[in-house]
C-alpha positions as semicolon CSV with decimal commas, in nm:
position;residue;x (nm);y (nm);z (nm)
1;M;10,386;8,654;11,008
2;V;10,025;8,805;10,926
3;Y;10,002;8,742;10,506
4;K;9,817;9,028;10,297
5;P;9,669;8,986;9,967
6;M;9,930;9,108;9,693
7;D;9,827;9,310;9,417
8;E;9,870;9,073;9,070
9;S;10,057;9,344;8,911
10;V;10,313;9,374;9,193
11;Y;10,334;9,010;9,196
12;K;10,385;8,941;8,886
13;R;10,657;9,197;8,864
14;Y;10,846;9,008;9,169
15;I;10,828;8,679;9,004
16;K;10,922;8,806;8,665
17;A;11,251;8,980;8,846
18;V;11,386;8,584;8,921
19;G;11,290;8,457;8,539
20;W;10,954;8,299;8,718
21;S;10,632;8,289;8,535
22;L;10,249;8,213;8,547
23;E;10,056;7,996;8,366
24;K;9,691;7,971;8,334
25;G;9,557;7,681;8,467
26;S;9,211;7,529;8,436
27;I;9,131;7,686;8,743
28;D;9,405;7,816;8,935
29;W;9,706;7,986;8,769
30;K;10,074;7,751;8,802
31;L;10,412;7,912;8,903
32;T;10,694;7,788;8,692
33;N;11,015;7,855;8,744
34;E;11,287;7,965;8,501
35;N;11,349;7,622;8,346
36;G;10,932;7,556;8,329
37;Q;10,908;7,301;8,587
38;F;10,609;7,338;8,815
39;V;10,676;7,496;9,159
40;C;10,292;7,549;9,299
41;T;9,959;7,665;9,197
42;I;9,848;8,041;9,266
43;K;9,515;8,158;9,356
44;I;9,415;8,513;9,197
45;S;9,082;8,640;9,368
46;H;8,870;8,890;9,140
47;G;8,530;9,080;9,179
48;K;8,267;9,251;9,023
49;K;8,405;9,562;9,232
50;S;8,757;9,461;9,351
51;D;9,051;9,462;9,198
52;K;9,230;9,135;9,110
53;G;9,503;9,051;9,378
54;V;9,693;8,748;9,510
55;V;9,519;8,582;9,814
56;A;9,737;8,570;10,132
57;H;9,776;8,205;10,109
58;S;9,928;8,206;9,792
59;V;10,205;8,490;9,869
60;K;10,291;8,248;10,196
61;K;10,342;7,961;9,957
62;T;10,565;8,155;9,722
63;E;10,755;8,327;9,997
64;Q;10,824;7,951;10,146
65;E;10,947;7,855;9,821
66;F;11,157;8,169;9,730
67;K;11,297;8,044;10,132
68;K;11,398;7,706;10,028
69;R;11,613;7,876;9,757
70;G;11,805;8,103;9,983
71;W;11,643;8,444;9,801
72;S;11,459;8,664;10,020
73;W;11,095;8,823;9,981
74;P;11,008;9,000;9,846
75;P;11,305;9,008;9,566
76;K;11,545;9,303;9,575
77;K;11,654;9,505;9,277
78;K;12,012;9,372;9,151
């Protein structure tokens, strides 16, 4: 499957739906689960003329973490 970069606001909405959060690290962002435990690092790209967005590799890592737990990506509304 081909992964595409995702808008930061959409990505944050998806992870907030399952109780996860993003915390700013020294360079990248840290994805933490509902218990505050570290899940993986997330890269958010930004530039002068482009919007902020989560890079495709980070979207793939997040989907893999969801599948480990038996959840669908992107999460559906309850």
